[in-house]
C-alpha positions in Angstrom: 31.3 27.2 -26.9 29.3 25.5 -29.6 31.7 22.7 -30.4 29.9 20.0 -32.4 29.1 17.2 -29.8 29.1 14.5 -32.5 32.7 15.3 -33.2 33.3 15.3 -29.4 31.9 11.8 -29.2 34.3 10.6 -31.9 37.4 12.3 -30.4 36.7 11.7 -26.6 35.8 8.0 -26.5 32.3 8.1 -25.2 30.7 4.7 -24.5 29.5 3.0 -27.7 25.9 2.9 -26.2 26.1 6.6 -25.6 27.6 7.3 -29.0 24.6 5.4 -30.7 22.1 7.4 -28.6 23.6 10.7 -29.8 23.9 9.7 -33.4 20.6 8.0 -33.7 18.2 9.1 -36.4 15.8 11.0 -34.2 15.7 14.6 -35.3 15.8 15.8 -31.7 16.3 14.3 -28.2 14.8 16.5 -25.5 15.1 16.1 -21.8 12.8 17.8 -19.3 14.6 19.8 -16.6 12.6 21.0 -13.5 13.0 24.6 -14.6 11.7 26.7 -17.4 14.7 25.9 -19.6 15.1 22.6 -21.6 18.3 21.0 -22.6 18.2 20.0 -26.3 20.8 17.9 -28.1 20.1 18.0 -31.9 21.1 15.2 -34.3 23.6 17.7 -35.8 25.3 17.7 -32.3 24.9 21.3 -31.2 24.1 21.6 -27.5 21.9 24.6 -26.5 19.1 25.7 -24.3 15.8 27.2 -25.1 13.0 28.5 -23.0 9.7 26.7 -22.6 6.5 27.9 -20.9 6.4 24.9 -18.6 5.9 25.3 -14.8 7.4 22.9 -12.3 4.8 20.8 -10.4 7.0 20.9 -7.4 7.1 24.7 -7.3 3.5 25.3 -8.1 0.7 24.1 -5.7 -2.9 24.6 -6.6 -5.1 26.5 -4.1 -7.1 23.2 -4.0 -4.3 21.2 -2.5 -3.6 23.9 0.0 -7.1 23.7 1.3 -6.6 20.1 2.4 -3.2 20.8 4.0 -1.7 18.8 1.2 0.8 21.5 0.3 4.5 21.9 -0.2 6.3 23.5 2.8 7.6 26.3 0.5 4.0 27.4 0.0 2.5 26.6 3.3 2.2 30.2 4.5 -0.1 30.8 1.5 -2.9 28.6 2.7 -6.2 29.6 1.3 -9.6 28.3 2.3 -11.2 29.0 -1.0 -12.8 26.2 -2.9 -12.1 25.4 -6.6 -12.8 22.4 -8.8 -10.5 19.6 -7.5 -9.2 16.5 -9.1 -10.5 13.2 -8.0 -7.0 11.8 -8.0 -4.1 12.6 -5.7 -0.7 11.1 -6.1 2.7 11.0 -4.4 5.9 9.2 -5.2 8.5 10.0 -2.6 9.6 12.9 -4.6 10.9 10.4 -7.0 10.2 12.4 -10.1 11.3 15.8 -8.7 14.6 14.4 -7.4 15.5 12.8 -10.7 14.7 16.1 -12.4 16.9 18.0 -10.0 19.8 15.5 -10.5 19.3 15.9 -14.2 19.4 19.6 -14.0 22.7 19.4 -12.0 24.3 17.1 -14.5 23.2 19.3 -17.5 24.6 22.3 -15.6 27.9 20.4 -15.2 27.8 19.5 -18.9 27.5 23.1 -19.9 30.3 24.0 -17.7 32.4 21.3 -19.3 31.5 22.6 -22.8 32.5 26.1 -21.9 35.8 25.1 -20.2 36.6 22.3 -22.6 40.2 21.9 -23.5 42.4 19.3 -25.0 43.6 17.8 -21.7 42.4 14.3 -20.9 40.8 15.2 -17.5 38.3 17.5 -19.1 37.4 15.0 -21.7 36.7 12.3 -19.1 34.6 14.7 -17.0 32.6 15.5 -20.1 32.1 11.9 -20.9 31.0 11.0 -17.3 28.7 13.9 -16.9 26.9 13.4 -20.3 26.6 9.7 -19.6 24.9 10.3 -16.2 22.5 12.7 -17.8 21.4 10.1 -20.3 21.0 7.5 -17.5 18.9 9.9 -15.5 16.7 10.7 -18.6 16.1 7.0 -19.1 15.4 6.2 -15.5 12.9 3.3 -15.0 9.3 4.3 -14.5 6.9 1.9 -12.6 4.8 -0.3 -14.8 3.2 -2.8 -12.4 0.0 -1.3 -11.0 -2.0 -2.7 -8.2 -5.4 -1.6 -6.7 -5.7 -1.0 -3.0 -9.1 -0.5 -1.3 -9.3 0.8 2.2 -12.2 1.1 4.7 -12.3 2.8 8.1 -15.4 2.5 10.2 -16.3 3.1 13.8 -19.0 0.4 14.2 -20.2 1.6 17.6 -20.3 -2.0 19.1 -22.9 -3.0 16.4 -23.1 -6.3 14.8 -22.3 -6.4 11.0 -25.0 -5.7 8.5 -26.2 -8.6 6.4 -24.7 -7.3 3.2 -21.4 -5.5 2.6 -21.0 -5.9 -1.1 -21.5 -2.2 -1.7 -19.2 -1.3 1.1 -16.4 -3.3 -0.4 -17.3 -2.6 -4.1 -16.6 -6.3 -4.8 -17.8 -6.0 -8.4 -15.5 -3.1 -9.2 -13.4 -3.4 -12.4 -10.6 -3.9 -12.6 -10.7 -6.0 -9.4 -9.1 -4.9 -6.2 -5.7 -6.5 -5.3 -5.5 -5.6 -1.7 -8.2 -4.8 0.9 -7.3 -3.3 4.2 -10.2 -2.8 6.6 -9.9 -0.9 9.9 -12.7 -1.0 12.5 -13.1 0.8 15.8 -15.4 0.1 18.7 -16.0 -3.6 17.8 -18.0 -5.1 20.7 -15.5 -5.9 23.4 -17.4 -6.4 26.6 -15.5 -8.9 28.8 -17.6 -12.0 27.9 -17.7 -11.2 24.2 -14.0 -10.4 24.0 -13.1 -13.8 25.6 -15.3 -15.6 23.2 -13.7 -13.8 20.3 -10.2 -14.9 21.4 -11.3 -18.5 20.9 -13.2 -18.1 17.6 -13.3 -15.3 15.0 -15.3 -12.2 16.0 -18.5 -11.6 14.0 -17.0 -8.9 11.8 -14.0 -11.0 10.7 -16.3 -14.0 10.2 -18.7 -12.0 8.0 -15.9 -10.4 6.0 -14.1 -13.7 5.3 -17.4 -15.4 4.3 -18.1 -12.6 1.9 -14.6 -12.3 0.3 -13.4 -15.9 0.2 -15.8 -17.0 -2.6 -14.4 -14.0 -4.6 -10.9 -15.3 -4.4 -9.7 -13.1 -1.5 -7.6 -14.6 1.3 -7.2 -13.1 4.8 -3.5 -12.7 5.2 -3.5 -11.5 8.9 -5.5 -9.5 11.4 -4.7 -7.8 14.7 -7.1 -6.8 17.5 -6.7 -4.7 20.6 -10.1 -4.6 22.4 -12.4 -2.7 20.1 -9.8 -1.9 17.5 -9.6 -4.4 14.6 -7.4 -4.4 11.4 -7.7 -6.9 8.7 -5.6 -7.5 5.4 -7.0 -9.4 2.4 -5.5 -10.1 -0.9 -6.2 -11.9 -4.1 -5.0 -15.5 -4.1 -2.4 -14.8 -6.8 -0.6 -12.3 -4.6 -0.4 -14.5 -1.5 3.2 -15.9 -2.0 4.4 -12.3 -2.5 3.1 -10.9 0.9 5.9 -11.8 3.3 7.5 -10.7 6.6 4.1 -10.0 8.1 4.2 -8.5 11.6 1.6 -6.9 13.8 1.6 -4.8 16.9 -0.5 -2.5 19.0 -0.2 0.5 21.3 -2.6 1.5 24.1 -3.3 5.1 24.9 -6.5 4.9 26.9 -6.2 5.7 30.7 -2.6 6.8 30.6 -1.6 3.9 28.3 -3.1 1.1 30.4 -6.4 0.6 28.6 -6.8 -0.4 25.0 -10.1 1.4 24.2 -7.9 4.0 22.5 -4.7 3.6 20.6 -3.4 2.0 17.5 -3.1 -1.4 15.8 -0.8 -1.9 12.9 0.2 -4.5 10.3 3.4 -4.3 8.2 4.4 -6.6 5.4 6.5 -6.9 2.2 4.5 -6.6 -1.0 6.6 -7.8 -3.9 9.7 -6.6 -1.9 8.3 -3.2 -0.9 7.6 -2.5 2.8 4.2 -1.2 3.5 2.6 -0.4 6.9 -1.0 0.2 7.8 -1.8 1.9 11.2 -5.4 1.9 12.4 -6.0 4.4 15.2 -8.8 5.5 17.6 -7.6 8.6 19.2 -9.0 10.7 22.1 -12.5 12.1 21.6 -14.1 15.6 22.1 -13.5 19.0 20.7 -10.9 20.3 23.1 -8.4 17.4 22.7 -6.9 18.2 19.3 -3.3 18.6 20.7 -3.8 15.4 22.8 -4.7 13.5 19.6 -1.5 14.7 17.9 0.5 13.7 21.0 -1.1 10.2 21.0 -0.3 9.7 17.4 3.3 10.7 18.0 3.5 8.4 20.9 2.1 5.5 18.8 4.7 6.2 16.1 7.5 6.3 18.7 6.6 3.1 20.6 5.6 0.6 17.9 8.5 -1.6 17.0 8.8 -4.3 14.3 12.5 -5.0 14.7 14.5 -6.1 11.7 15.2 -3.8 8.8 12.2 -1.5 9.4 11.9 -1.2 13.2 9.6 1.8 13.2 6.4 2.8 11.4 8.0 5.6 9.5 10.9 3.4 8.3 8.5 1.8 5.8 8.4 2.9 2.3 4.7 3.6 2.4 2.6 4.2 5.5 -1.2 4.5 5.6 -2.6 6.2 8.7 -6.3 5.9 9.2 -9.2 5.2 11.5 -11.4 7.2 13.9 -8.9 10.0 14.4 -11.6 12.1 16.2 -10.5 15.6 14.9 -13.4 17.9 14.8 -14.5 21.1 13.0 -13.8 24.0 15.4 -15.5 27.4 16.0 -18.4 27.1 13.4 -21.9 27.0 14.9 -24.3 24.1 14.2 -26.5 26.2 11.7 -23.5 27.1 9.6 -22.1 23.6 9.6 -25.4 22.0 8.5 -26.2 24.6 5.9 -22.6 24.1 4.4 -23.1 20.4 4.4 -26.6 20.5 2.9 -25.4 22.7 0.1 -22.3 20.6 -0.4 -20.1 23.6 0.2 -17.6 21.5 2.1 -14.7 23.9 1.4 -16.2 26.4 3.7 -15.4 24.0 6.6 -11.9 23.0 5.7 -10.2 26.0 7.3 -11.5 25.0 10.7 -10.9 21.3 10.4 -8.6 20.5 13.3 -6.4 17.9 11.4 -5.7 20.4 8.6 -5.0 23.0 11.2 -2.6 20.8 13.0 -0.8 19.9 9.7 0.1 23.5 9.3 1.8 23.5 12.7 3.4 20.0 13.1 6.2 19.2 10.6 5.8 15.4 10.9 2.1 15.6 10.0 3.0 17.5 6.8 4.7 14.4 5.5 1.3 12.7 5.3 -1.0 13.3 2.3 -4.8 13.2 2.2 -7.4 13.5 -0.6 -9.9 16.4 -0.7 -12.7 16.3 1.8 -15.4 16.5 -0.7 -17.9 14.2 1.0 -20.3 14.5 3.9 -18.6 14.4 7.4 -19.0 10.9 8.6 -19.9 11.7 12.2 -22.4 12.0 14.2 -25.6 10.3 12.8 -28.8 8.9 14.3 -28.5 5.2 14.0 -30.3 3.5 11.2 -30.7 6.7 9.3 -28.8 9.4 7.5 -29.7 12.4 9.7 -27.2 14.1 11.8 -27.5 13.8 15.6 -30.9 14.9 16.8 -30.4 13.7 20.5 -30.2 16.1 23.4 -26.3 16.3 22.9 -26.6 17.4 19.3 -23.0 16.6 18.4 -21.6 18.7 15.6 -20.8 16.9 12.4 -17.1 16.3 11.8 -14.7 14.4 9.5 -13.6 12.2 12.4 -12.8 9.2 10.1 -9.8 9.8 7.9 -7.4 8.0 5.6 -4.0 9.5 5.0 -0.7 8.2 3.6 3.0 8.9 3.6 5.7 7.9 1.1 9.1 7.8 2.7 11.0 10.9 1.8 14.5 10.7 0.4 17.4 11.8 2.6 20.3 14.0 1.6 23.7 12.3 1.3 26.3 13.5 3.9 28.2 16.6 2.9 31.7 16.2 1.6 34.6 18.6 2.0 34.9 19.3 -1.6 32.6 21.4 -3.7 31.1 18.5 -5.6 27.3 18.6 -6.3 25.4 16.7 -3.5 23.1 13.8 -4.5 20.1 12.2 -2.9 20.1 8.7 -1.4 17.0 6.8 -0.8 17.9 3.1 -0.2 16.8 2.0 -3.6 13.9 4.3 -4.3 15.2 5.2 -7.7 15.9 1.6 -8.8 12.6 0.3 -7.3 10.3 3.3 -7.1 6.7 3.3 -5.8 4.0 5.7 -6.5 0.7 6.2 -4.7 -2.3 7.6 -6.6 -5.6 8.1 -4.8 -8.5 7.5 -7.1 -11.4 7.9 -4.7 -12.1 9.2 -1.2 -15.6 9.3 0.1 -18.1 8.1 2.7 -20.9 5.6 2.3 -24.2 6.9 3.6 -26.1 3.7 3.0 -25.0 1.9 6.2 -26.7 3.0 9.4 -25.8 0.4 12.1 -23.5 2.9 13.8 -23.4 6.7 14.5 -20.5 6.9 12.2 -20.6 6.2 8.4 -17.8 4.2 6.8 -15.1 6.1 5.0 -13.6 4.5 1.8 -10.5 5.2 -0.2 -9.2 3.5 -3.3 -5.6 3.8 -4.5 -3.4 2.6 -7.3 0.1 1.5 -6.3 2.6 1.7 -9.1 5.7 -0.1 -8.4 8.6 -2.2 -9.8 8.5 -5.7 -8.4 11.6 -6.7 -6.5 10.7 -10.4 -6.7 9.0 -12.3 -9.5 9.2 -15.8 -8.2 7.5 -17.4 -5.2 9.9 -18.6 -2.6 8.7 -22.2 -3.0 7.2 -23.9 -6.0 4.7 -26.6 -5.1 2.6 -28.8 -7.3 0.6 -32.0 -7.2 1.9 -35.0 -9.1 -0.4 -37.1 -11.3 -4.1 -37.5 -10.5 -5.3 -37.2 -6.9 -8.2 -39.2 -5.4 -8.9 -40.8 -1.9 -8.7 -44.3 -3.5 -4.8 -44.2 -3.3 -2.0 -42.3 -1.9 -1.0 -39.2 -3.8 2.3 -37.4 -4.4 3.3 -33.7 -4.4 6.6 -32.1 -5.1 8.1 -28.8 -3.9 11.2 -26.7 -4.7 12.8 -23.9 -2.8 13.4 -21.3 -5.6 15.0 -18.6 -3.5 16.9 -18.6 -0.2 14.9 -17.9 2.9 14.9 -19.0 6.5 13.1 -22.3 6.1 12.3 -24.6 9.0 11.5 -28.3 9.7 8.3 -26.9 11.3 7.1 -25.7 7.8 4.2 -27.5 6.4 2.2 -27.9 3.2 -1.6 -27.6 3.5 -4.3 -28.8 1.2 -6.9 -26.1 0.7 -10.3 -26.0 -1.0 -10.5 -23.4 -3.7 -11.8 -20.2 -2.1 -10.1 -20.9 1.3 -10.4 -18.1 3.8 -6.9 -18.0 5.5 -3.7 -20.0 6.0 -5.2 -22.1 8.8 -8.3 -23.0 6.7 -6.8 -26.2 5.3 -8.4 -29.6 4.9 -5.2 -31.4 5.9 -1.5 -30.9 5.9 1.9 -32.6 5.9 5.2 -31.5 7.5 8.1 -30.9 5.1 11.3 -32.8 5.3 11.8 -34.0 8.9 15.6 -33.5 9.3 17.6 -31.9 6.6 16.5 -28.6 5.1 16.2 -28.6 1.3 18.9 -27.2 -1.0 18.1 -24.4 -3.4 16.3 -25.8 -6.6 16.2 -29.4 -5.1 13.0 -31.1 -6.1 11.5 -32.9 -3.1 8.6 -35.3 -3.3 6.2 -36.1 -0.5 3.6 -38.7 -0.2 0.1 -37.7 0.8 -1.9 -40.3 2.7 -5.1 -41.3 0.9 -7.0 -41.0 4.2 -6.2 -37.3 4.2 -7.6 -36.7 0.8 -11.3 -35.5 0.6 -13.6 -38.4 -0.6 -16.0 -36.1 -2.6 -13.2 -34.4 -4.6 -13.5 -30.9 -6.0 -11.1 -28.1 -6.8 -8.2 -27.6 -4.5 -4.8 -25.9 -4.1 -1.6 -26.8 -2.2 0.2 -24.1 -0.1 3.6 -24.1 1.6 3.5 -22.3 4.9 6.7 -20.8 6.3 6.7 -20.8 10.1 9.4 -18.2 10.3 7.8 -15.8 7.8 4.2 -16.6 9.2 2.8 -16.7 5.6 2.2 -18.9 2.6 5.2 -18.5 0.4 4.2 -20.8 -2.3 0.9 -21.9 -3.9 0.1 -24.5 -6.6 -2.3 -23.8 -9.4 -5.8 -25.0 -8.7 -6.2 -28.7 -9.5 -9.0 -31.2 -9.4 -9.3 -34.0 -6.9 -11.3 -36.9 -8.4 -14.4 -38.2 -6.6 -13.5 -41.4 -4.7 -15.1 -44.8 -5.2 -15.1 -44.9 -1.4 -17.6 -42.0 -1.4 -20.1 -44.1 -3.2 -19.5 -47.1 -1.0 -20.0 -45.0 2.1 -23.2 -43.5 0.8 -21.8 -39.9 0.4 -22.9 -39.7 -3.1 -25.6 -41.7 -5.0 -24.4 -44.7 -7.1 -24.7 -44.1 -10.9 -25.9 -47.2 -12.8 -26.6 -46.9 -16.5 -26.8 -43.1 -16.2 -29.4 -43.3 -13.4 -28.6 -42.3 -9.7 -29.7 -45.0 -7.2 
């Protein structure tokens, strides 16, 4: 029963790496199991178990999390409305940690069985070696190290024009800086004349956001609009080549699905190889339509189709569902609502929040997480103020504007006929895990252009990058100025579906989006480039800005509908032609003339 494991290593031909790990000089190597017992392998080689007072996070859910509906299904019947001190950070990881622990527990259980039944036959020795090696591999499983900041906004703007300043809304001075911005708006002005004009030029909200964010180094990657619903994606310039496979779609739910005043717009994309989807919804209004809102959301999930490897919304590794979801606070009277809000006793209202109530009933909603509602309800206010509705209708305050997320759960492997222990499969979740941590969830009371207040959420995405190289490396050759033709080079670094319709654009530093180029050239006309082939292109001097400045080259893929390669920023020299044409003053002996 207590055979020395170090002797077992010597006599049963475990792998050299495993042998080194057992015989290393650490006095003790301890592996956490997701139970109250911990497997310990001492340097002396004795395998034993001892009890620890640890509780499993997966089996213990705080009453705080139960208040928001963010609870495990095993404890859902114990829902309690009581309020306690809550953490400002909520995280999920597709049960990545718990499943690893479960597998580890299974392997260690097998290990004990092998030790107890150990005999001199070769089959038992091989089983012991295999089981112990798997246990070590699970203990050393990769943990995500690359962290990215995501900032989200949902705001029903009530057909209003944008305010003059949105810096505090976007927290543009936050440190560390945000990597991804996702902004979802509802009720953008969409009267027929305005909507037609917005189809030809950017709408006022998109225009304002791009003008605000481009000087800070953020590029608009895509946007999608369905009447009053608008969804925009921005990212830091450094991430542009790693946002790929961008697709957008929309679903109407207004007037039996024929009108787009209600419904959902979504964008999906690959972020360093991880498929993310953002769904901005505006669902049915009024207190009595909670069930219809759930039905509309389910209809949107069923009908939106992106094709390819992730055809449906819930096929993506992470889904963010947000918008004016229009769920209300049921039963409570106006006096109780306002007194609870004024005293910041928001927990008294959670039990009657329709979305939290629906999460207890609908299994597919239980897969979505949401942070604690520890901020003022974002609806309904008098415009240009922070007072709840004083009109004749006196609408009850409610958390209509919400931000939730879902990490794709792992699926059980098919059952075999034998009695072997089942494992979990997750299409690469373990090799490339992703974790979502919510750092902040609140509303911003300083904006009054609408009867809704904007709701904000910040997240930390921890993931392992699946791709480290841009698909295309592009760079300028030698010095550039409008006095002579210039040269650039590009190299395809990874296979992708390139096209002779791909092009390379010249962008001014701080450009707004992929179409915001100064000039462009087509890539090779006939033959597509080979992998790692260096191709040089001549840039006509007439297509180079006369005044010079700081610029960047970008390779745009027509098939992927995104910039898949960016050069470093470089300087274009001021042209002599600029002086000749009077665009800049002539400098003679240090004096401008």
